[in-house]
C-alpha positions as CSV (number, residue, x, y, z in Angstrom):
1,X,0.0,0.0,0.0
2,X,1.2,3.5,-0.7
3,X,1.1,6.7,1.3
4,X,-2.3,7.7,-0.1
5,X,-3.8,4.5,1.4
6,X,-2.5,5.3,4.9
7,X,-3.6,9.0,4.5
8,X,-7.2,8.1,3.6
9,X,-7.3,5.3,6.3
10,X,-6.1,7.9,8.9
11,X,-8.7,10.4,7.7
12,X,-11.4,7.7,7.8
13,X,-12.2,8.3,4.1
14,X,-13.0,4.6,3.8
15,X,-15.9,2.6,2.3
16,X,-15.9,-1.1,3.3
17,X,-18.2,-3.2,1.1
18,X,-19.7,-6.6,2.2
19,X,-21.8,-8.8,0.0
20,X,-24.5,-11.0,1.6
21,X,-26.5,-13.7,-0.1
22,X,-29.3,-11.4,-1.2
23,X,-28.0,-7.9,-0.6
24,X,-24.9,-5.8,0.0
25,X,-23.9,-3.6,2.9
26,X,-21.3,-0.9,2.9
27,X,-19.9,1.2,5.8
28,X,-18.8,4.8,5.4
29,X,-16.2,5.2,8.1
30,X,-16.2,9.0,7.7
31,X,-19.9,9.4,8.4
32,X,-20.2,6.2,10.4
33,X,-23.2,5.3,8.2
34,X,-24.1,1.7,7.4
35,X,-26.1,1.3,4.2
36,X,-27.9,-1.7,2.7
37,X,-28.2,-1.9,-1.1
38,X,-28.5,-4.4,-3.9
39,X,-25.5,-6.2,-5.4
40,X,-25.8,-4.3,-8.7
41,X,-25.9,-1.0,-7.0
42,X,-22.5,-1.7,-5.6
43,X,-21.1,-1.2,-9.1
44,X,-22.2,2.4,-9.0
45,X,-20.6,3.3,-5.7
46,X,-17.3,4.6,-7.2
47,X,-19.2,7.3,-9.1
48,X,-20.9,8.5,-5.9
49,X,-17.7,9.1,-4.0
50,X,-14.5,10.8,-4.8
51,X,-11.1,10.5,-3.2
52,X,-12.0,7.5,-1.0
53,X,-10.4,4.2,-0.1
54,X,-12.6,1.2,-1.1
55,X,-12.1,-2.1,0.8
56,X,-13.8,-5.4,0.0
57,X,-13.1,-9.0,0.8
58,X,-11.2,-10.6,-2.1
59,X,-13.9,-13.2,-2.6
60,X,-16.5,-10.5,-3.2
61,X,-15.0,-8.0,-5.6
62,X,-11.6,-9.5,-6.3
63,X,-12.7,-12.8,-7.7
64,X,-15.1,-13.0,-10.7
65,X,-17.9,-15.6,-11.2
66,X,-16.7,-18.5,-13.2
67,X,-18.8,-21.2,-14.9
68,X,-22.0,-22.0,-13.0
69,X,-20.5,-21.0,-9.6
70,X,-22.8,-18.9,-7.4
71,X,-20.1,-18.1,-4.8
72,X,-19.3,-14.7,-6.5
73,X,-21.7,-12.0,-7.6
74,X,-19.9,-10.3,-10.5
75,X,-18.5,-11.1,-13.8
76,X,-15.0,-10.2,-14.9
77,X,-16.5,-7.3,-17.0
78,X,-18.4,-6.0,-13.9
79,X,-15.3,-6.0,-11.7
80,X,-13.1,-4.4,-14.3
81,X,-15.8,-1.7,-14.9
82,X,-16.0,-1.1,-11.1
83,X,-12.2,-0.7,-11.0
84,X,-12.1,1.6,-14.0
85,X,-14.8,3.8,-12.4
86,X,-12.9,3.9,-9.2
87,X,-9.8,5.1,-10.9
88,X,-11.8,7.8,-12.8
89,X,-13.1,9.1,-9.5
90,X,-9.7,9.0,-7.6
91,X,-10.8,6.1,-5.4
92,X,-8.3,3.5,-4.3
93,X,-9.4,-0.2,-4.2
94,X,-7.8,-2.9,-2.2
95,X,-9.0,-6.4,-1.3
96,X,-9.1,-7.8,2.2
97,X,-8.3,-11.5,2.8
98,X,-11.5,-13.2,3.9
99,X,-9.5,-15.6,6.0
100,X,-8.9,-12.7,8.3
101,X,-12.5,-11.6,8.7
102,X,-13.1,-13.8,11.7
103,X,-10.0,-12.4,13.4
104,X,-11.3,-8.9,12.7
105,X,-14.6,-9.7,14.3
106,X,-12.9,-11.1,17.4
107,X,-10.7,-8.0,17.6
108,X,-13.9,-5.8,17.6
109,X,-15.7,-8.2,19.9
110,X,-18.5,-8.7,17.3
111,X,-20.5,-11.6,16.0
112,X,-20.4,-12.3,12.3
113,X,-23.2,-10.6,10.4
114,X,-23.7,-8.5,7.2
115,X,-23.8,-5.3,9.3
116,X,-20.9,-6.2,11.6
117,X,-18.4,-7.5,9.0
118,X,-17.6,-4.2,7.3
119,X,-17.2,-2.3,10.6
120,X,-15.0,-5.0,12.0
121,X,-12.8,-4.9,8.9
122,X,-12.4,-1.2,9.1
123,X,-11.5,-1.3,12.9
124,X,-9.0,-4.0,12.2
125,X,-7.2,-2.2,9.4
126,X,-7.2,1.1,11.4
127,X,-5.1,-0.6,14.1
128,X,-3.2,-3.2,12.0
129,X,-1.2,-1.2,9.4
130,X,0.9,-4.2,8.6
131,X,-2.0,-6.2,7.2
132,X,-1.3,-7.4,3.7
133,X,-4.0,-6.4,1.2
134,X,-4.3,-7.4,-2.4
135,X,-3.9,-5.0,-5.3
136,X,-6.7,-4.8,-7.8
137,X,-6.0,-6.8,-11.0
138,X,-5.7,-5.2,-14.5
139,X,-6.8,-8.5,-16.0
140,X,-8.2,-11.9,-14.9
141,X,-6.3,-13.8,-17.6
142,X,-4.2,-16.4,-15.9
143,X,-0.4,-16.1,-16.5
144,X,1.4,-19.1,-17.8
145,X,3.2,-19.4,-14.4
146,X,-0.1,-19.5,-12.5
147,X,-1.6,-22.1,-14.9
148,X,1.4,-24.2,-14.4
149,X,1.1,-23.6,-10.7
150,X,-2.3,-25.1,-10.6
151,X,-0.9,-28.3,-12.2
152,X,1.9,-28.5,-9.6
153,X,-0.7,-27.9,-6.8
154,X,-2.9,-30.7,-8.0
155,X,0.0,-33.1,-8.5
156,X,1.5,-32.3,-5.1
157,X,-1.9,-33.1,-3.5
158,X,-1.7,-36.5,-5.1
159,X,2.0,-37.0,-4.2
160,X,1.6,-36.0,-0.6
161,X,-1.5,-38.1,-0.2
162,X,0.2,-41.1,-1.7
163,X,3.3,-40.6,0.4
164,X,1.2,-40.5,3.6
165,X,-0.7,-43.6,2.5
166,X,2.6,-45.6,2.3
167,X,3.1,-49.0,0.8
168,X,-0.5,-50.1,1.4
169,X,0.5,-52.5,4.2
170,X,0.2,-50.1,7.1
171,X,3.7,-48.7,6.6
172,X,3.3,-44.9,6.1
173,X,6.0,-42.9,4.4
174,X,7.4,-46.1,2.9
175,X,8.0,-47.4,-0.6
176,X,7.4,-44.2,-2.5
177,X,9.9,-42.0,-4.4
178,X,9.7,-39.0,-2.0
179,X,10.0,-40.7,1.4
180,X,12.7,-43.1,0.1
181,X,14.7,-40.1,-1.1
182,X,14.3,-38.2,2.2
183,X,15.2,-41.1,4.4
184,X,18.3,-41.8,2.3
185,X,19.5,-38.2,2.4
186,X,19.1,-37.4,6.2
187,X,22.8,-37.7,6.6
188,X,23.3,-35.0,3.9
189,X,20.7,-32.8,5.4
190,X,22.3,-33.0,8.8
191,X,25.5,-31.6,7.3
192,X,24.0,-28.7,5.4
193,X,21.2,-27.4,7.5
194,X,21.5,-24.9,10.3
195,X,21.1,-26.1,13.8
196,X,17.7,-24.3,14.1
197,X,16.3,-25.9,10.9
198,X,17.5,-29.3,12.0
199,X,15.7,-28.8,15.3
200,X,12.5,-27.6,13.6
201,X,12.3,-30.8,11.5
202,X,13.4,-33.3,14.2
203,X,16.9,-34.0,13.1
204,X,18.1,-32.8,16.5
205,X,16.6,-32.2,19.9
206,X,17.6,-30.1,22.9
207,X,18.7,-31.4,26.3
208,X,18.0,-29.7,29.6
209,X,21.1,-27.5,29.0
210,X,19.7,-26.2,25.7
211,X,22.3,-28.1,23.7
212,X,21.4,-29.6,20.3
213,X,21.7,-33.4,20.2
214,X,21.4,-35.6,17.1
215,X,18.2,-37.7,16.8
216,X,20.2,-40.8,16.4
217,X,20.4,-43.9,18.7
218,X,23.5,-43.3,20.8
219,X,25.1,-46.1,22.8
220,X,26.4,-49.6,22.5
221,X,23.1,-50.8,24.2
222,X,21.4,-50.2,20.9
223,X,23.6,-52.7,19.0
224,X,23.2,-52.4,15.3
225,X,20.9,-49.5,15.7
226,X,23.7,-47.4,17.3
227,X,24.2,-44.1,15.4
228,X,21.2,-44.8,13.1
229,X,18.3,-42.4,12.9
230,X,15.4,-42.5,15.3
231,X,12.8,-42.1,12.6
232,X,9.9,-41.5,15.0
233,X,11.6,-38.2,16.0
234,X,12.0,-37.0,12.4
235,X,9.3,-34.7,11.0
236,X,9.0,-36.8,8.0
237,X,5.6,-35.4,6.9
238,X,7.1,-31.9,6.6
239,X,10.3,-33.0,5.0
240,X,8.5,-35.0,2.3
241,X,6.1,-32.1,1.7
242,X,9.0,-29.6,1.3
243,X,10.6,-31.7,-1.5
244,X,7.3,-32.7,-3.1
245,X,7.2,-30.0,-5.8
246,X,10.5,-31.2,-7.1
247,X,10.6,-34.9,-6.5
248,X,8.3,-37.6,-8.0
249,X,6.1,-37.4,-11.1
250,X,2.4,-38.0,-11.6
251,X,2.2,-39.6,-15.0
252,X,-0.6,-41.0,-17.1
253,X,-0.2,-44.7,-17.9
254,X,-1.9,-45.3,-21.3
255,X,-2.0,-49.1,-20.8
256,X,-4.0,-49.0,-17.6
257,X,-5.5,-45.6,-18.3
258,X,-4.7,-44.5,-14.8
259,X,-2.3,-42.0,-13.2
260,X,0.8,-43.4,-11.5
261,X,3.2,-41.9,-9.0
262,X,6.7,-42.5,-10.4
263,X,10.2,-41.5,-9.6
264,X,12.0,-38.6,-11.3
265,X,12.2,-34.8,-11.2
266,X,9.0,-32.7,-11.7
267,X,10.2,-30.3,-14.4
268,X,8.5,-26.9,-15.1
269,X,7.5,-26.4,-18.8
270,X,8.1,-22.7,-18.4
271,X,11.8,-23.0,-17.3
272,X,12.8,-26.5,-18.1
273,X,14.0,-26.9,-14.5
274,X,12.6,-28.1,-11.2
275,X,10.6,-25.4,-9.4
276,X,12.4,-22.6,-7.6
277,X,11.6,-21.7,-4.0
278,X,9.7,-18.6,-5.2
279,X,7.5,-20.6,-7.5
280,X,6.7,-23.3,-4.9
281,X,6.1,-20.8,-2.1
282,X,3.5,-18.9,-4.2
283,X,1.8,-21.7,-6.1
284,X,2.2,-24.9,-4.1
285,X,2.7,-24.0,-0.5
286,X,0.5,-20.9,-0.9
287,X,2.1,-18.8,1.9
288,X,-0.4,-16.0,1.4
289,X,-3.5,-14.8,3.3
290,X,-5.3,-14.9,0.0
291,X,-4.9,-18.7,-0.5
292,X,-8.1,-20.6,-1.3
293,X,-8.1,-24.4,-1.2
294,X,-4.6,-24.3,0.0
295,X,-4.0,-27.9,-0.7
296,X,-2.3,-30.8,1.2
297,X,1.2,-29.2,1.1
298,X,0.0,-26.0,2.8
299,X,-1.9,-28.1,5.4
300,X,1.1,-30.2,6.2
301,X,3.4,-27.3,6.6
302,X,1.1,-24.7,8.2
303,X,-1.5,-26.6,10.2
304,X,0.5,-29.7,11.1
305,X,4.0,-28.1,11.1
306,X,4.0,-24.4,11.9
307,X,1.1,-24.5,14.4
308,X,2.7,-27.2,16.5
309,X,6.2,-25.7,16.3
310,X,4.8,-22.3,17.4
311,X,2.9,-23.9,20.3
312,X,6.1,-25.7,21.5
313,X,8.3,-22.7,21.2
314,X,5.8,-20.3,22.8
315,X,5.3,-22.6,25.8
316,X,9.0,-22.1,26.6
317,X,8.4,-18.4,26.8
318,X,5.4,-18.7,29.1
319,X,2.6,-18.5,26.5
320,X,-0.2,-21.0,26.1
321,X,-1.5,-21.2,22.5
322,X,-3.7,-24.2,23.4
323,X,-5.8,-22.6,26.0
324,X,-9.6,-22.1,25.9
325,X,-11.2,-18.6,25.8
326,X,-14.7,-17.3,26.4
327,X,-16.7,-16.5,23.3
328,X,-20.3,-15.4,23.1
329,X,-22.5,-17.8,21.1
330,X,-25.2,-15.5,19.5
331,X,-27.5,-18.5,18.6
332,X,-27.4,-20.0,22.1
333,X,-27.2,-16.5,23.7
334,X,-24.6,-17.6,26.2
335,X,-20.8,-17.6,26.7
336,X,-19.0,-20.8,25.9
337,X,-15.4,-22.0,25.8
338,X,-13.6,-22.2,22.4
339,X,-10.1,-22.8,21.2
340,X,-7.9,-19.7,21.1
341,X,-7.4,-18.0,17.7
342,X,-5.0,-15.2,16.7
343,X,-7.8,-12.7,17.3
344,X,-7.6,-13.5,21.0
345,X,-3.8,-13.0,21.2
346,X,-2.5,-10.3,23.4
347,X,0.1,-8.0,21.7
348,X,2.9,-10.0,23.4
349,X,1.4,-13.3,22.2
350,X,1.0,-12.0,18.7
351,X,4.6,-10.8,18.6
352,X,5.7,-14.2,19.9
353,X,3.7,-16.1,17.3
354,X,4.8,-13.9,14.4
355,X,8.5,-14.4,15.3
356,X,8.2,-18.2,15.4
357,X,6.1,-18.2,12.2
358,X,8.8,-16.2,10.4
359,X,11.5,-18.5,11.8
360,X,9.7,-21.6,10.7
361,X,9.0,-20.3,7.2
362,X,12.7,-19.5,6.9
363,X,13.6,-23.0,7.9
364,X,11.2,-24.4,5.2
365,X,13.0,-22.2,2.6
366,X,16.4,-23.3,3.8
367,X,15.5,-27.0,3.6
368,X,13.8,-26.6,0.2
369,X,16.9,-25.0,-1.3
370,X,19.1,-27.7,0.3
371,X,17.0,-30.4,-1.3
372,X,17.0,-28.5,-4.6
373,X,20.8,-28.3,-4.6
374,X,21.0,-32.0,-3.9
375,X,18.7,-32.9,-6.7
376,X,20.5,-30.7,-9.2
377,X,23.9,-32.0,-8.2
378,X,22.7,-35.6,-8.8
379,X,21.4,-35.0,-12.3
């Protein structure tokens, strides 16, 4: 966002638009007026205001209706016309990630409703200047990189599900090209990764003195297992996910007319190489608040990886990210206990979480690039 965005936000020259099932609601932060209107009338708002900041959830005005889907209200033509009219009337347009709307409601201590959502979004943006918003598009035509990204996302869903399923005999992460490669390259990873990255993915653990120790069997009492890896300590799900955009291929078998998970490198058509970190981060791991249907890879890394890592690390600092909090159930008209979310974090807890999130994402990048160098060197 530019300085004009922050100036208008500071002056309350903001219109927040929310689309309900049958009608639209918009909030004028300058006059504190809440107005209900039709979906089609929303397209005329830019001509009624001048020099404002327009905010809408990305799913409402940032995403066009495609096919027979009823999830969105406007066509590509409608949205582009809205954006053009906004520009003509000196109105800025940005899109808010709908994944953050619940957090905004918690921040304002509001229940979800068509009238509360736009007010809560404004309150949140007013006090969270670091929030990442999406710029309006100039076109909805998919780039070649994004089209290819969809292919990699779908294939990585298949690869990660197959890896998790295992050999079909109850042995998970066994017998597939990805897990076989990861297990056979743990020694190499141990040599090239930082101590912090090794700890994040279970290659090391910390003793009571805070010293890093290898996750290997250590001692003659283990016999032949001595100095071999304790696989139960390795975060194999996360390591397999990290390498999945590059390793293994989903190929169509014309004889059986089925898709098979085979060994090999997954090469991009656009570059002739295995995917870079930048490509996989954006299109496969989807490390963005605007992700939709994030996929198996994102779930493995964020929900099962980052979340648990942050909980463990925060606990050492005296924070409990697993506690229950009181929330008001508007339907039951009573307070009940619920799992804590980011919207309930204190400023200190939020700072703690963001630090560990940043650290964990850095370790993912480090490990991805380490795997990439190994694969390229072995060609």
